[in-house]
N, C-alpha and C positions, 0 to 999 in steps of 0.2 A: 335341591336344584328348582329355581322357578326360570322359565324361559317367557319372553315377552316379545316376544318375537321380535469420527476420529480420521484422520488421514492413515495410510499405510503406517508410516513410520510411528505415529502414536498409539497405533494398534500394537505394533511390536513390542514397544516400550512397557505398554499395558500388560500384556502377557508376560514378558520378560520379569515383570514383578511378581507376578502370579507364580511364574516358576520358581523364584526363591522360596517359596512355601509348599514346592512339589507340584505347582499345578500342570507342568507339562514335561516331557522329557521322552527318552529314546530307548527302545526294547527291539528285539526281533520278534516276530510273529512264527510261531511254527503249528503245526495241525495239530487240533485236538483229538482225542479219541472218540467224540460225539457224543450221543447224549439218549437215554432213555427213560423210562416211566420211574416214579418215586415210590418212596415208601410211606407209611401212614405217619403222621407228625405227632411231635409229643409237647407237652404245656412247657412253657418258660415264665419265669417268674410271677407265677399265680395267675397268669392270663391263660385263657384256654386258647391252645394253638389251633392252627388250621389245619384240616384234613385234607391230604393229599389222594385222591380217589383210585388213581391208576396203580396197577400193580407194581410189586418192585420186580426188575429186569437186570441184573448186575450191581455194579457200581455205578452206574452213571445218572446223573440229577436230569430228570426229564426237561425237556423245553417249553413246558407248559405245566399251571399248576393244578390240572384236571377239571376245569370249568369248560365242558363240550361246546357252550356256545361261543368261546372265545379261547378256542383250542392253544394258542401260543401266547396269550397272557400268564404272566406269572410263569416261575418256574419250581420244579421239585427236588426233592431231595434236601432241603434245608429250609429253617424258617430264621428270617431276619429278627434280630432283638433289635439293633441300634444302627442308624444311620449317621455319620458325620460328615456333612456335605461343606465344603470350603470352596466357595464358589466366585469369581471375579466377572463381570459384565461390562462390557463398553457399548452404551446403545448407538453412539455415532455408526462404529463398523459393525454392529450387531456381533460381536465377537464374545464366545463365553469360554472360559477356561475353567476348569474342576478339578479337584481330587475329591472323591467319594471314599470313605473309609466306612466299610460294612462289615458289622459284627453279626454272625450268624450259629446257628447252631444245626450241626448235620442230623437228618432223621435217617441217614443210610450210611453205608460207607461211600466214598465217592472219589472216583479217579478224576471226574471233571465234573462242571455244572455250568448253568447258563445265567446269565443276567441281561434283563431287557435294556436296550439302549438303541435309540433311534438316530443315525447320522453320527455326525463329530468322527474325529481322528482319535483313537485311543493309542496312547504314548507309551504306557508302561502299566502291569498289572503285577500284584504280589499279592500272595497268599502267605499269612503269618510270618512277614517279613521276608521272604525268600521270593525273586523273580518267578511268575507262573509264565506260560504260552497261554497264548490266546489265539481265538480266530473271530471272523466275524460273517454271519450269514443273514440277510434281511435285518430285523431287530433284534438277533440273539448274539450276544458276546459269550461266546463258550471260552470258559477258563480250565486248564489243565494244571493244577500246583504240581509242583517239584516232588512234593510228597503227598500221597494220597490221604484224603480226611477219613479218619474213622468215624464210625456211626456213633453218634451222640456227643461226638467233639464239639467245643466251640471254636470257631477259626476266625480271621479278619483278613478280610479282601479290600485292597486299596487299588484303586483305578485313578488314573491321572488322564484326562481327557480335554480335547478343544476343539472348537469350532463355532460355525453358526447355526445355532437351534433353530428347527423348523416346527412348527407347530403342525398339527394333523388335521385335515379339513375332508369333507365328503365322506367320511366313514361311518356315520352315523346322522339322524336328524337333529343332532345339537349344533353343528355349523364348526366353527374353528374353536379348538382348544388344546390344551398344551402351553409350551411355553410361547406366548405371542409377543413379539417387540411391538412396542408403542413409539409414538413421537418422542417420549423422554425416558424410555424406558422398557418394561415389561409388565403384561398382565397376564397372570401364570394359574390357569384353572385347570384342571387336568382331567375331569372325569370324562369319558369311564377309563382309559387307558393311555393319558399322556403324559404321566410321569417320565416315561422313559424319551421323552423330548428334552430333558435337561438334566437327567442324573440317570447313571445306572441301578439297577435295584431288582427286585421281585415286584413287578408292577400289576398286582390285583389286590385287591381288598380282602381276600383271606388270609393274607399275611401282614398284620400290623407290625409296626415296630416304632420306637422314639427315635426322633431327631434332635441333632444340634447343627444349627446354620451357621456359617461364617461367610458373610456376603460384603464383597469390595465392590462400590462402584464409583465413579465421579465425583468428589466433592459436590456438594449443592443438592443431592438427589438421596431419598430416603429409602432404604429396603427394608420391607415388610416380611415377616417370615410366622410360621406358627407359633403359640406360646408364648412366652414372654422374654422381653430384651434381658440378656446377659450383660451387665455392667453397661457404661455408655459409648456411643458410636467414637471411634477413634479415626481422626485425620489426620494423614500424613502423604507428603509428596503429591498432594493433589487428588487422593484417594480417601475415600470413607468406610471404614469397615463397620459393620452391623454384627452382631450376636444374637442369635434368637435359640430358645430351647423349647421345644414340646416334650415333656415329661412323661406323658400319658399316651397309650399307644394307638397310633394312627395311621389309616389306610393311605397308601402312595399319593390316591388319586386327590386328596386331601391336603397334600403338601403344597406350600406355594412359597416363591420369593418373588411377588408383587414388587417393582420399583418405579420411582420416576419422582417427579415434583408433587409432595402431599402436604395437606395441613393437618395436624394431628390435635386431639384432645384427648386428655387421659384423665383417669378418677378412677372411681370406684362406684357401684350400684349402689343402691338403698340396702342392700342385705350384705354388701361388703367385697364381692366379686370385682375382680380388676376388671378396668372396661375402656378400651381404646379405640377410638373412631378417627378415620383417616380419609380425606378427600382428596381429590386434585382439585388445585385452585379454581378450575371452572364450577365447581359445586360448593366453594367455600360457604355459601349462605344456607346450605344444608347441613352443615358440619354439627351444629348444636342439637337439631332434630335427630340424625342418625346417631349422636351419642345418647341422648335421652332415650329415644325409642329402644336401642340396643339393649340400655339398661333395665327398664322398666317391663320390656317382654322377657328378657332372661330370666328377672326376679319371678315373676309370673308363672313362667313353665316350671320354676323350682317347686312350687306349690302344688301345679297339678302332674308332674311328669315324675316328682322327686328330685333330690337335690343336684344341682348342676355338676355335670361329670370332669370339667375341668377347670382351670384356675384364672382364666380371663376369657371376656368377652368381648363384642365389640362389631366391627363393620368397615369395610373399605368402599368407595366409591371411586374408580378411575372413569379416566374421559375415553375409553376404548369402547367403542358400540357394539359390545357381545352380542346383545339381546337377550341376555340369561343372566342369572345370578348362581353363585355356586357356594354351598356349603363350608368351603374351607374351613379345617377344625380350627375353633377360636376366632377367626377372622371371615366372614361371610364376605364374598366378592360380589359387587353390584357393577356390571358393565355398561357405563355411559349411561345411567339414569338414576334417578332419585328414588328409592325403593318407597313403596307406601306401606301400609301397615301389616296388609296381608303377606306382602314379600318378605318384611323382616321377620315376622311371625313365622312365615314357612322354613325359611333358613335357618332360625335360631332353633327350630324345633328340632331340626336337624342334628343338632349337637348331641341331643340323646337318639334320634331315631335313623342313623345311617355312620353318624360319626361315633359313639361310644358303642352302640349296638351296631355291630355290620355285619352285611349279609357273606355268606360264604359262596353265593354263585349270583351272577347277574338276573338270573330268571325270577329272583324273589325281591327285584328291584320296588315293588309295591310297598314293603315293609319300611323303605326309605321316603317314597314319595306319595303313598298314600297316608301315611301317619302325618306327613309334613301337610299335605292339604289340607287334612281333616283340623289340623292344628291351626290353621287360618280360621277354619269354622269356629273353633272355640275361642278363638280371641274376638272374634267378633261376638260371640255368646257373650263374653265377659264385658263387652262393651252395647250390651243391650238387645243384640240381634241374635235370636235362639238358633243353636245350628238346626235345629229341624227345619227352619225357614232356608238356611244355605243348602241342606240336603234337596228339599222340594224344588227350589229352583235350578239346580242342577240337574236332576231328574227330569223335570218338565223340559229342559231345554235340549233333551235329547231323545225325540221320539222313537218308538221301535222300528228297526232298521237303520237307524244312525250307525256310524263306523264304530263308535265307541262300544256297542253291544257285541260288535262281532270280532273284538280284541279282549279277550280273558286276560286282564291284569296280573292274575296268579301266576302267570308263565310270560314273562316278559320277553319279547322276540328280539334277538341281537340286531336283526337288520332296521328294527324300528323299536330299539330300547327305551325312547322317552316319548312313547305315545301319550296323549292324553288320558287315554283309559287307566294308564298306570297310576296316573295322579288322582283323577277324579271319580273314577269307578271303584279305584282303591279307599280314596275317602268315603265313598258312599257305602262301601262293606263295613267300615268301621260304624257307620252311624247305624247301619242295619243291625250289626252287631249290639251295639248301645241300647237300640229299641227293643231287642228280644231278651237282652239278660238285665235290664235297668242300670240307673246311673251308680248306684252304689257298687256293684259287681264290674260295670265297664271301668270305672276309674281304677278300681283295686288293680283290675287286669292290667291297665297302663302301668302303675305304679311297680307292680309285681316284676312285669316285665323288663323294665330300665333296670330294676334292683337286680335280679338274678341272672342277667346277660350283660352288666356293666363291663364296659371294656372288651366284651367277648364277640362272640358270633352268632348269629340268628338262623331260623329258616322257617317258612311259613309253617310247616308240619308243627315245629315247637310254639308257634303262637295260637294254632289251633288247640292244640292240647291244652295249653295254659288256660284259654278261655273256657273251654269243657271243664277244667279242673277247680276253677275259680266259681264258675257259674253253676255247676251240679248239672248241665244241661248237655246233650247231645246236640253239635252243631254243624255237623258233616254237610248237611243239606243248605244251609245259609251260606256256608263259605263257597259251597260249590257253584251256587246260584250267582254269587257274586263275584267270584274269583275265577272260575273255571269253564263255565258253559258260555258260549257265544251267542246268548240270548238275552233280552231285557229282563230282569227279575220284576216280578209284581212288588208293587212298593205301598 
């Protein structure tokens, strides 16, 4: 991420059409048996599974995944493997109707479990085809299946819901995020925990899954989601349905269903990666540049960081003035501005650092943002400006006593998650490492890091251990100075 700082009758018709494929329904709600803490997780499909750190207490999935800084984010007791999201949205009325089909594997026996969902009317929940009882409390949807789920069993939850999605504001220094209604559609950027504003799930990056999207919107609009389009859009009865699939594991905050009026350019990068650029008509003059930038930078990063981890690249410029960009997997989003090279380099570097390699806990956010910031300097270096010059300019711009030195980036603070220190000081830490161990070892560290943890989860401790293993040096003092001490390191 980078910052820069219908009528009622028509709506009823729209929602009734969605109900035809299961979008809304009715069922009774009964009390659940509550929820407690989860057991440890297991691997699925060859991808490292998230760890749930809280101890097991009975057969009730915890209402949080175990991140102490965000205790109610995510859920325990299961790992999601796949989301099938069938969503219809009507921009004039701002009404959304959805059916979420969630395939998961239990990591303990479950009498009940939680899903994250903010707002909406939940009409019906089934587990393995049988109606399930459910209750709501805040952003927790507690589901009690008719038959308990056994440890290690795979199970399928189907949630039918509808209502007006509401974005999140004021809970971080990011601003507004989640499902954000716009003049002609929606701008959907969910970091850190805004996925629950438009679909039920396990809303924490420590539980990645694969996704299929089926999005129905009024004819004339385009719906964009992660991955690649499956078949051609189908228009009937004044509505168009778009199908997208992301077949690689993805954190929930990277999922998107941005929609509106867009102009598109599609093709392939020089190395053969599918490339899609989309812009609001207001930015049509920038479509060619965004397409070319995205292709060139993706191909270059593939030579620096290792093979591109996904099947497509590109970017989207919408006319919502978000004041930031977000690295939505395969489709970085630029909110209300034309991105410069630094910004595109940053968001596309995230496809490796943050998207393919995901943090288990938000405290390690510098592993996303520090790496993407340093990628900006590497792109400048590729174009003739040494990274040392970018490092020195950043360091000199922050004298001793500046706020950046009082905030150690190795421990991102939940009330100030996107602090500039996490970005800039995190990037400086990587350059300090490069200075200490030399270019050959440094770039070997980066490529080994992305290879060994491809589609998996990472921690700061693992990165330090890798850097020491490859360089043959003891690096605790360096990382302590740049990441963990509230003081300005010597440069």
